Structure formats: structure tokens, C-alpha cells
C-alpha positions as CSV (number, residue, x, y, z in Angstrom):
1,M,89.0,166.1,-32.5
2,L,91.2,163.0,-31.7
3,R,94.1,164.6,-33.6
4,Y,93.7,167.8,-31.6
5,L,93.5,165.8,-28.4
6,G,96.7,163.9,-29.3
7,S,98.5,167.1,-30.2
8,R,97.6,168.8,-26.9
9,L,98.6,165.7,-24.9
10,G,101.9,165.6,-26.6
11,Q,102.5,169.3,-25.8
12,S,101.5,168.8,-22.2
13,L,103.9,165.8,-21.8
14,L,106.8,167.9,-23.3
15,L,106.0,170.8,-20.9
16,L,105.9,168.4,-18.0
17,I,109.4,167.0,-18.9
18,I,110.8,170.6,-19.3
19,V,109.3,171.7,-16.0
20,S,110.5,168.6,-14.1
21,F,114.0,168.9,-15.5
22,I,114.3,172.6,-14.5
23,G,112.9,171.9,-11.0
24,F,115.2,168.9,-10.6
25,A,118.3,170.9,-11.7
26,V,117.5,174.0,-9.5
27,L,117.0,171.8,-6.4
28,N,120.2,169.8,-7.0
29,L,122.3,172.9,-7.9
30,A,121.0,175.0,-5.0
31,P,123.5,175.7,-2.1
32,G,123.6,172.6,0.1
33,G,121.7,170.5,-2.4
34,P,119.9,167.3,-1.3
35,L,122.6,166.6,1.3
36,S,122.1,169.8,3.3
37,Q,119.9,168.1,5.9
38,F,122.4,165.3,6.4
39,A,125.2,167.8,6.8
40,L,123.5,169.2,9.9
41,S,123.7,165.9,11.8
42,P,126.1,166.1,14.8
43,G,129.5,164.6,14.0
44,M,128.9,164.2,10.3
45,T,132.1,164.2,8.3
46,Q,132.8,164.9,4.7
47,E,133.8,161.3,4.2
48,Q,130.4,160.1,5.5
49,L,128.6,162.7,3.3
50,D,130.4,161.4,0.2
51,K,129.4,157.9,1.1
52,I,125.7,158.9,1.5
53,A,126.0,160.8,-1.8
54,A,127.3,157.6,-3.5
55,Q,124.4,155.5,-2.0
56,M,121.9,158.0,-3.2
57,G,123.4,158.3,-6.7
58,L,124.3,161.9,-6.2
59,D,127.8,161.4,-7.4
60,R,126.7,160.8,-10.9
61,P,126.2,163.5,-13.7
62,L,123.0,165.5,-13.2
63,P,121.3,164.3,-16.5
64,V,121.9,160.7,-15.4
65,Q,120.3,161.4,-12.0
66,Y,117.4,163.1,-13.7
67,I,116.7,160.2,-16.1
68,E,116.8,157.8,-13.2
69,W,114.4,159.9,-11.1
70,F,112.0,160.4,-14.0
71,R,112.0,156.7,-14.8
72,H,110.9,156.0,-11.2
73,M,108.4,158.8,-11.2
74,I,106.4,157.7,-14.2
75,V,105.9,154.3,-12.6
76,G,104.7,155.8,-9.3
77,D,107.9,155.7,-7.2
78,W,108.4,159.4,-6.2
79,G,110.9,158.6,-3.5
80,A,110.7,158.8,0.3
81,S,110.6,161.9,2.6
82,Y,113.9,162.7,4.4
83,R,111.8,163.7,7.5
84,D,109.9,160.5,8.3
85,G,110.8,158.0,5.5
86,Q,107.2,158.0,4.3
87,P,106.6,157.6,0.5
88,V,106.3,161.1,-1.1
89,L,103.0,160.2,-2.8
90,A,101.5,159.3,0.6
91,V,102.7,162.5,2.1
92,I,101.2,164.6,-0.7
93,G,98.0,162.5,-0.6
94,R,97.4,163.5,3.0
95,H,97.4,167.3,2.0
96,I,96.1,167.4,-1.5
97,F,92.4,167.2,-0.5
98,A,92.7,170.3,1.7
99,T,94.3,172.3,-1.2
100,L,91.7,171.1,-3.8
101,L,88.9,171.9,-1.4
102,L,90.3,175.4,-0.8
103,M,91.0,176.1,-4.5
104,G,87.7,174.6,-5.7
105,T,85.7,176.7,-3.3
106,A,87.6,179.9,-4.1
107,T,87.2,179.2,-7.9
108,V,83.5,178.7,-7.6
109,I,83.2,182.0,-5.6
110,S,85.4,184.0,-8.0
111,V,83.8,182.7,-11.2
112,T,80.2,183.2,-10.0
113,L,80.8,186.6,-8.3
114,G,83.3,187.9,-10.8
115,S,81.1,187.0,-13.9
116,T,78.0,188.5,-12.3
117,I,79.8,191.8,-11.4
118,G,81.4,191.9,-14.9
119,I,78.1,191.4,-16.8
120,F,76.2,194.0,-14.7
121,S,79.2,196.5,-15.0
122,A,78.9,196.1,-18.8
123,L,75.2,196.5,-18.9
124,K,75.4,199.6,-16.6
125,R,78.5,201.0,-18.2
126,G,79.4,204.5,-16.7
127,S,77.0,204.1,-13.8
128,G,77.9,204.4,-10.1
129,F,78.0,200.6,-9.8
130,D,80.4,200.3,-12.7
131,Y,82.8,202.9,-11.2
132,T,82.5,201.3,-7.7
133,M,83.4,197.9,-9.1
134,T,86.3,199.4,-11.0
135,V,87.7,200.9,-7.8
136,F,87.2,197.6,-6.0
137,A,89.1,195.7,-8.7
138,M,92.0,198.1,-8.6
139,I,92.3,197.9,-4.8
140,A,92.0,194.1,-4.8
141,L,94.7,193.8,-7.5
142,S,97.1,196.3,-5.8
143,I,97.2,194.8,-2.3
144,P,99.0,191.5,-1.5
145,T,96.9,188.5,-0.6
146,F,98.6,188.0,2.8
147,W,97.6,191.5,3.8
148,F,93.9,190.8,3.1
149,G,94.3,187.6,5.1
150,L,95.7,189.3,8.1
151,I,92.9,192.0,8.0
152,A,90.2,189.3,7.7
153,I,91.6,187.5,10.7
154,Y,91.7,190.7,12.7
155,I,88.1,191.8,11.8
156,F,86.2,188.5,11.6
157,S,88.1,186.4,14.1
158,L,89.8,188.6,16.7
159,S,87.4,191.6,16.8
160,L,84.0,190.1,16.0
161,G,84.7,186.4,16.9
162,W,82.5,185.2,14.1
163,L,84.9,182.8,12.4
164,P,88.0,180.7,13.3
165,A,91.4,182.3,12.7
166,G,93.1,179.2,11.3
167,N,93.3,175.4,10.8
168,M,90.9,173.2,8.8
169,Y,88.7,172.0,11.8
170,T,88.4,172.2,15.5
171,V,89.9,169.3,17.4
172,G,87.1,167.3,19.0
173,D,84.4,168.6,16.6
174,G,85.0,168.0,12.9
175,S,81.4,168.4,11.9
176,A,80.5,169.6,8.4
177,L,79.5,173.0,9.9
178,D,82.8,173.2,11.6
179,Y,84.7,172.5,8.4
180,L,82.5,175.2,6.6
181,R,83.3,177.8,9.3
182,H,87.0,177.2,8.9
183,L,86.8,177.3,5.1
184,I,84.9,180.6,4.7
185,L,87.8,183.1,5.5
186,P,90.6,181.5,3.5
187,A,88.4,180.8,0.5
188,M,87.1,184.4,0.5
189,V,90.6,185.8,0.8
190,L,91.9,183.5,-2.0
191,A,89.0,184.3,-4.2
192,L,89.2,188.1,-3.8
193,V,91.9,188.8,-6.4
194,D,90.3,186.4,-8.9
195,V,86.9,188.1,-8.5
196,A,88.6,191.4,-9.6
197,I,90.3,189.7,-12.6
198,W,87.1,187.8,-13.7
199,S,84.9,190.9,-13.3
200,R,87.3,193.0,-15.5
201,Y,87.6,190.3,-18.2
202,M,83.9,189.6,-18.2
203,R,83.0,193.3,-18.5
204,T,85.2,193.6,-21.6
205,S,83.9,190.4,-23.1
206,T,80.3,191.3,-22.5
207,L,80.8,194.8,-24.0
208,T,82.3,193.2,-27.1
209,V,79.3,190.8,-27.5
210,I,76.6,193.5,-26.8
211,N,77.7,195.3,-30.0
212,Q,77.6,192.3,-32.3
213,D,75.1,192.1,-35.1
214,F,73.4,188.9,-33.8
215,V,72.5,190.6,-30.6
216,R,70.9,193.5,-32.5
217,T,69.1,191.0,-34.7
218,A,67.7,189.2,-31.6
219,R,66.4,192.5,-30.2
220,A,64.9,193.4,-33.5
221,K,63.0,190.1,-33.7
222,G,61.3,191.1,-30.5
223,L,62.9,188.7,-28.0
224,S,62.6,189.7,-24.4
225,R,65.5,191.5,-22.7
226,R,66.0,188.6,-20.3
227,R,66.2,186.1,-23.2
228,V,68.6,188.2,-25.2
229,L,70.8,188.5,-22.1
230,L,70.9,184.9,-21.0
231,R,70.9,183.2,-24.4
232,H,72.9,185.5,-26.6
233,I,75.0,187.8,-24.4
234,V,76.0,185.7,-21.4
235,G,76.5,182.5,-23.3
236,N,78.9,184.1,-25.9
237,S,80.7,186.2,-23.3
238,L,81.6,183.1,-21.3
239,V,83.5,181.3,-24.1
240,P,86.7,183.4,-23.8
241,M,86.4,183.0,-20.0
242,V,86.9,179.2,-20.3
243,T,90.5,179.8,-21.5
244,L,91.0,182.3,-18.7
245,A,89.9,179.7,-16.1
246,G,92.7,177.4,-17.3
247,L,95.3,180.2,-17.3
248,Q,94.2,181.3,-13.8
249,L,95.1,177.9,-12.2
250,P,98.8,178.8,-11.5
251,T,97.7,182.1,-9.9
252,V,95.2,180.3,-7.7
253,L,97.8,177.7,-6.8
254,G,100.3,180.4,-5.9
255,G,97.7,182.3,-3.9
256,A,96.8,179.1,-2.1
257,L,100.4,178.8,-0.9
258,V,100.2,182.2,0.8
259,T,96.7,181.8,2.1
260,E,97.4,178.3,3.6
261,T,100.4,179.8,5.4
262,V,98.4,182.7,6.8
263,F,95.5,180.5,7.9
264,T,97.6,177.5,8.9
265,W,95.6,175.5,6.4
266,P,97.0,171.9,6.1
267,G,97.3,171.9,2.3
268,M,100.1,171.5,-0.2
269,G,101.2,175.1,0.0
270,R,102.0,174.9,3.7
271,L,103.6,171.4,3.2
272,F,105.8,173.0,0.5
273,L,107.1,175.7,2.8
274,D,107.7,173.2,5.7
275,S,109.5,170.8,3.4
276,L,111.6,173.6,1.9
277,G,112.6,174.7,5.4
278,Y,113.6,171.1,6.3
279,S,115.4,170.6,3.0
280,D,113.1,167.6,2.3
281,Y,114.0,167.6,-1.4
282,P,112.0,164.5,-2.4
283,V,108.8,166.0,-1.1
284,V,109.6,169.5,-2.6
285,M,110.2,167.9,-6.0
286,G,107.0,165.8,-5.6
287,L,105.0,168.9,-4.8
288,L,106.4,170.7,-7.8
289,M,105.4,167.8,-10.1
290,A,101.9,167.6,-8.5
291,S,101.4,171.3,-9.0
292,A,102.6,171.1,-12.6
293,I,100.3,168.2,-13.4
294,L,97.3,170.0,-11.9
295,V,98.0,173.1,-14.0
296,L,98.6,171.2,-17.2
297,V,95.5,169.1,-16.7
298,G,93.5,172.3,-16.0
299,N,94.8,174.0,-19.1
300,L,94.2,170.9,-21.2
301,A,90.6,170.6,-20.0
302,A,90.0,174.3,-20.8
303,D,91.5,174.0,-24.3
304,L,89.3,170.9,-25.0
305,I,86.2,172.7,-23.8
306,V,86.9,175.7,-26.0
307,A,87.6,173.3,-29.0
308,L,84.3,171.6,-28.4
309,I,82.4,174.9,-28.2
310,D,84.2,176.5,-31.2
311,P,85.2,174.0,-34.1
312,R,87.5,176.7,-35.6
313,I,90.0,176.1,-32.7
314,R,90.5,172.4,-33.4
315,L,90.6,172.9,-37.2
316,A,93.3,175.6,-37.0
């Protein structure tokens, strides 16, 4: 198991280096580059821009700049924001909780609801419930997340007035109930597509397990239907879903970017768009790295859980 863990850590570190280099190169080679914000200052001349570039080390070859940036990053120096001079890690730290809260809530909703729908669709294959859930999944997967967000705001906020239309809390309130009321709509919208994905995968996984010999044997031994379902069908159907949970992280993170923008949720996705518009490259690069680390850690955790459940994985 230790050898498997070491192998996966090595692969994750290599991927992190590749992702960081691609992100660094794209940002530096994009039109305007890191100097684009300075070029907008009134009276700025090319000579002054060249001087700033030399002070920032931007006149050196790109690989040299990357190695210098990476060396600082691994010791915790992610640079300073162009906007207010604050350390990048401090800027990200003020927004990461909001994103993790939104993603965590949406993941719990999608896994719980999607798995339940998938299991019952498999057990009642060909029924009205199964067909209804299939249509629901197709609709959820076909329509963009931002559209669902706008519809949800129109119905539940503007028409019915049940829930707030945006932000994370009401100024002057900030109670747990107030946070919960602001969280419901963006979490449900973010979870909607994943509920459809989980239900489809869970339905297929459950149908595969139902036809296995050990399930027939359990039934032949006289075990109750509930015990066969919970102990033999649900447990074995969830094993492939652990891998799916890791693979779904980039999708959830991408969805959070759109959802945070629609609901003005103060998370990393909204910060990314604001920083990109301001050409705040240190913060943009920091957010790319934070997102890559979150995804790699999530996938690594999923692989380790699968390896613990199924010894054949770590012995392969």
C-alpha cells in the first residue's frame, strides 16, 4: 500500500508541475501579459514598462521565470496581488471557504439524491419512475447551469420571495439560518447536473450488480429483500462511484465558477473572473494552482479509497 501511495503521490506531483507550467506559459504569452494593467496607467511610457519588466524579472526567458516562480511557490510565497498588494495566499484564503462550503453542500446533495434515484431506477427498470428520471437527467444535462440559475432566481426569489437572490449573507444579520437561506439556491443549482450524472451511473452500476451470482446466492439463502439490497447491492454498486466522485471534482469546480457569478457568491470562481478582468495575474495563477491542488487531492483520495476497498487495484 505504501508503494502504491508513493507512486500516486509522484504522479500527482508531476501533473501539478505540468499544469503549473502550462498555466504560467499561457498567462505570460497572452496578449498584454502581466504588464497589461501597468500599461493602462496614464502617462505610462514604453521605457517605464521596460523598467518595470526588468524589476519583475519579466525580461528573462520564460523557463527561467517559471523556475523562479515555482521555487517561491513551493515555500509558500505565491506573490502579491496587483490590485491591493495583498499576498496571494491571503486573498485566496478569504474566498476559499465560500467555495468549499458551496461545493461540499452541492456534492452531498448530488451524491445522496443521485445515488438514491439511480438505485430505485434500476430496481424499477422500465417503470414510469425510471422513464421520468431518464427524461429529467437528459434535460438537466442538456441545459446550461447558468440558465437553471436564472430560472431559480426568477421563481424562488423574484416571484415567490422565498429565498435571497444572491450573496452569502444579509448585511446586519449573518445568523446560521441566514447563511443557510443564501446557500440553498446556488447549492441546488450546482448539484442539479451532478444529480443527473450520478443517477445514470448508479443505475448502470446497480443493474450490473443485481445480475451477479453472489446476489442470486444471497436471495437463495433466504435473506430478506432489504438485507440483500443494503448489504450486497448498494455496497458493491457504490465502489465504482468512488472513482467517479474524484473525476467529478473538476466539473463541480467549473460549475461553481458559473454558479458563483450568477448568485454573486463570494468564492474562488467569482474572484477568478474579477482578477482576470483586472489582469491580476498573480491571483489568477494562484487560483489555477489552488484549483489544481484541490482536484489532484480529491482524485488521490478517491484512488486510495478504491485501493483500500479492492486490493487488486494496488497490486496491479
